[in-house]
C-alpha positions as CSV (number, residue, x, y, z in Angstrom):
1,M,0.1,0.1,-0.1
2,S,1.5,3.0,-1.0
3,N,2.0,6.1,2.1
4,K,-0.4,8.1,0.1
5,R,-3.4,5.5,0.5
6,Q,-2.9,5.0,3.8
7,G,-2.9,8.8,4.4
8,T,-6.1,8.7,2.7
9,D,-7.6,6.0,5.1
10,E,-6.6,8.0,8.3
11,G,-7.9,10.7,6.8
12,I,-11.0,9.2,6.3
13,E,-10.8,6.6,9.4
14,K,-10.7,10.6,11.2
15,I,-13.7,11.7,9.8
16,L,-15.9,8.5,10.8
17,Q,-14.9,9.2,14.1
18,D,-16.4,12.8,14.1
19,P,-19.8,12.0,16.0
20,K,-21.3,15.0,13.5
21,F,-21.0,12.7,10.7
22,A,-22.4,9.9,12.3
23,G,-25.9,8.7,10.6
24,K,-24.6,10.7,7.3
25,I,-23.6,9.3,4.4
26,I,-19.7,9.5,4.0
27,L,-17.8,9.7,0.4
28,K,-15.6,6.9,0.9
29,D,-17.2,4.6,-1.9
30,M,-20.4,5.6,-0.7
31,L,-20.4,3.4,2.2
32,P,-22.6,4.8,5.8
33,V,-21.5,4.7,8.8
34,K,-22.3,1.8,10.3
35,T,-25.5,1.5,13.0
36,S,-23.2,0.1,15.6
37,T,-20.8,2.9,15.5
38,V,-23.6,5.2,15.6
39,I,-25.5,3.8,18.5
40,L,-21.9,3.7,20.6
41,D,-21.5,7.3,20.1
42,F,-25.0,7.9,21.3
43,A,-24.3,5.9,24.0
44,K,-21.5,7.8,25.4
45,P,-23.5,9.8,28.1
46,L,-24.3,6.6,29.8
47,F,-20.9,4.9,28.9
48,D,-19.3,7.5,30.6
49,K,-21.4,6.9,34.0
50,T,-20.0,2.7,33.6
51,D,-17.2,1.0,34.4
52,C,-16.8,-0.2,30.6
53,S,-13.3,-2.5,32.3
54,N,-16.4,-4.9,33.6
55,K,-17.9,-6.5,30.4
56,K,-21.1,-7.0,32.3
57,A,-21.8,-3.5,32.7
58,T,-20.5,-2.4,29.4
59,E,-23.2,-5.3,27.6
60,T,-26.2,-3.9,30.2
61,T,-25.0,-0.1,29.2
62,I,-25.4,-1.4,24.8
63,K,-29.0,-3.0,26.0
64,K,-30.0,0.1,27.8
65,A,-28.7,2.1,24.8
66,I,-30.4,0.6,21.9
67,E,-33.7,0.0,24.2
68,I,-33.9,3.8,24.5
69,W,-32.9,4.4,20.9
70,N,-35.7,2.6,19.5
71,H,-37.9,4.0,22.3
72,I,-37.1,7.5,20.8
73,I,-38.0,6.1,17.4
74,A,-41.3,5.0,18.7
75,I,-41.9,8.1,20.1
76,D,-41.0,10.2,16.7
77,K,-43.3,8.1,14.7
78,A,-45.9,8.2,17.5
79,C,-46.0,12.2,17.0
80,I,-46.0,12.0,13.1
81,K,-48.7,9.7,13.3
82,D,-50.4,12.3,15.6
83,G,-49.8,15.1,13.2
84,Q,-47.5,16.4,16.1
85,A,-44.2,15.9,14.5
86,G,-43.2,20.0,15.4
87,N,-44.4,19.6,18.8
88,K,-41.5,19.8,21.5
89,M,-44.4,19.4,24.3
90,Y,-46.1,17.0,23.3
91,R,-43.3,14.7,22.1
92,S,-41.4,15.7,25.8
93,A,-45.3,14.4,26.8
94,V,-45.2,11.4,25.2
95,A,-41.4,10.4,26.1
96,E,-41.9,11.1,29.8
97,A,-44.9,8.8,29.8
98,G,-42.9,5.9,27.8
99,R,-40.1,6.7,29.9
100,Q,-41.4,5.1,32.5
101,N,-42.4,1.9,30.5
102,L,-39.0,1.0,29.6
103,S,-37.2,-2.5,31.1
104,F,-34.8,-0.3,33.7
105,R,-35.1,2.8,35.5
106,I,-33.6,5.8,34.2
107,S,-33.4,9.3,35.7
108,R,-35.1,12.0,34.1
109,K,-32.7,14.2,33.2
110,A,-30.0,11.4,31.8
111,Y,-33.2,10.2,29.6
112,F,-33.6,13.4,28.1
113,E,-30.2,14.5,27.7
114,L,-30.0,11.1,25.2
115,L,-33.5,12.3,23.7
116,D,-31.8,15.6,23.0
117,R,-28.8,13.6,21.5
118,K,-30.0,11.5,19.4
119,E,-32.2,14.6,17.7
120,A,-29.2,16.4,17.5
121,L,-26.9,14.2,15.9
122,Y,-29.0,11.0,14.3
123,P,-32.2,13.2,13.1
124,D,-32.9,11.6,10.3
125,N,-31.4,7.7,11.3
126,N,-34.2,5.7,11.6
127,N,-33.4,2.5,11.7
128,F,-34.6,0.2,14.8
129,I,-32.7,-2.3,16.1
130,I,-34.3,-6.0,15.7
131,E,-31.0,-7.7,17.5
132,H,-27.5,-7.3,18.5
133,N,-24.6,-9.2,19.3
134,V,-21.4,-8.2,21.5
135,R,-18.6,-9.9,20.9
136,W,-15.1,-9.5,22.9
137,S,-11.5,-10.5,21.9
138,D,-9.8,-13.2,23.5
139,N,-8.4,-11.0,25.9
140,D,-11.0,-9.5,26.5
141,S,-9.3,-6.4,25.8
142,M,-11.7,-5.0,22.9
143,M,-15.1,-5.2,22.5
144,H,-17.3,-5.1,18.5
145,L,-21.1,-4.4,18.4
146,A,-23.0,-5.9,15.8
147,V,-26.2,-4.8,15.4
148,V,-29.1,-5.9,12.9
149,T,-31.6,-2.8,11.7
150,G,-34.6,-2.4,10.3
151,D,-35.9,1.2,8.9
152,A,-38.5,2.3,10.8
153,N,-39.6,4.8,8.3
154,K,-41.2,1.6,6.2
155,V,-43.3,0.7,9.0
């Protein structure tokens, strides 16, 4: 591989790591950013409060982030269906009511931080996470997240 090509690949990797590009199409052979990468970035506020050296805690955090992600997409779909897509107060009320139905407890502040994060960073990403898998390297030093998605716009 030539040095020029290697430098280009490193530059593209830097761009793909920048959250403002997550969920958007980046011109590198027209490949989109992977949804697993989007989920990990979306979950950053949760990871900041998690001991990521603990595999179980890390996997639980990912599971929570995915549930919240899917919940937010369902909220947005409900607001559109009810003709309230631009009504922030309606969306907040639906979100608050739905937050009570999550399979775990999360503070209102943390939940709404994630709600705002999804809207700010990934407003056009409407992929439900249908299935996910967390794999660890042999020495447990690296984690890999794989997700199966479905486009909620087609539901």
